[in-house]
C-alpha angles and dihedrals in degrees: 000000000000092000089047091055092045091054089046091055096046124013090149100293115073093169096065117085133201095036130117136176116267100221138029112268130219135194119265119188126218109233099190119035109222128208124281123270112281102227134246093055139137124216124191139180145142113249120205115244136177120242089024140056092253142284122271110216128201114182124182124195114201126199090232089068097260127123125203118206128192120187123192114187107203119211109168108290092347129079138179118217127199133167138195141176130210146138122294130196138182123233106205093186094064097018092239135142114216121202105205134006103301138036123236103023090050132045119300128179132185117226107227095175139328091289105035136066127180127202121244127210126234092276092055094252122141118261105228135164135162091220107027128064120232096162134107119208130207114256123226092240135031114256111239089218104202091174116134112243135179111269137181123194149140108272128198140162125234108186106310095336125092123210130196124197104205110230101222098047103024088228116147116222130183113239119235119234090231131110115346096000089109090058090050092049092048092050091049093048094048096045112088113243142135113293108278092355116146119246128204112251136180119213144152104240145156132220110235129179114225128210091269090058092249115137114226135183114240111205103224092172131007110218109175147315120238109203125205095017133100129210091280092053093251117149119247103224095195097060117135096243133053087026126113106234112198119202112252107161138020122194090349095307127108111248121245120217123205118232110290093006117141118236112250113243144168131209124196116209122208096217112082092349088270125162137186138175151136121275100194101279107018137036118242139192139181141115137290137209126219120182118155107304093347117102123168139163114225144170090031122177135162150168120290106221121154112234132194090209136024098041096116091047091048093050091050093048094048091047090053091050092050091054096045115119102151141022145197132198113213128166093343093312125117113215118202109206137186126230090278092053092251111152110244099175143352123218127189125220110248116234 
């Protein structure tokens, strides 16, 4: 009964509900451990399933450490298809292939030989039956697998070409100009960030080989962009926005503050492209525009206090901001530049 429940809970597809194995399973040991899977390779098979006619499985192993999994649930003349991609690894100690990061709660297969895999239940026991098939067999050719899958990666633009470094494998793919690539590019260009810095994005995409043999990601659906985070969810503290940038240099010269004078600064908010700061005597606020290499401050307003000190510094800072049309972030410093790429001011990220 325990093995029956284990098979019910797992049997390769945790995401499908209402299914159970059709026969009690027993443990079968592997006497002679074979060699690992030579990637690339495709394994296929139809797995028995209750409340349906079975599930057709296509499983690709890629040499870059990614797997691609297609699942077709067959119900008479109808079928439901889903696809996913993740990282696979081989455990030589137990001769297992693990799809995902952990055994047990994710997908685990035993390698019987170079051409045969067998599913394991949630307790790591072999799925075995004299009547039912729980095995996947190596196909003669590798499936091209054009199926769209959910992806996360660090995206950047170099010239007119986009690149995405897939989070799970660390592999860098060029991004095709097809389908929703334009939406992805627009979102990247209009999200404040360091010049050329990669941003974390979430998409539904497919890996497609072009005529040159190069493999590209086709963006079937753009989901969202996640600024100031990397693949591990760690915050990037030197992002352009939500950082307090304190004025350090004007016209190539370090600024000098009078005794008790507050350091001028600017902070760019994500919401509404709003910004605010202190110019040396007065506080200011307004909006900003970021689009590709273009960066401008606009609709600026501020208080009108008279100051005995800081007026010259304030005038210089505000003049630099009014002339700003581009920027760079280098070594924790924000460079405000004019249309000719001349550096107008340098600001340092506050810690």
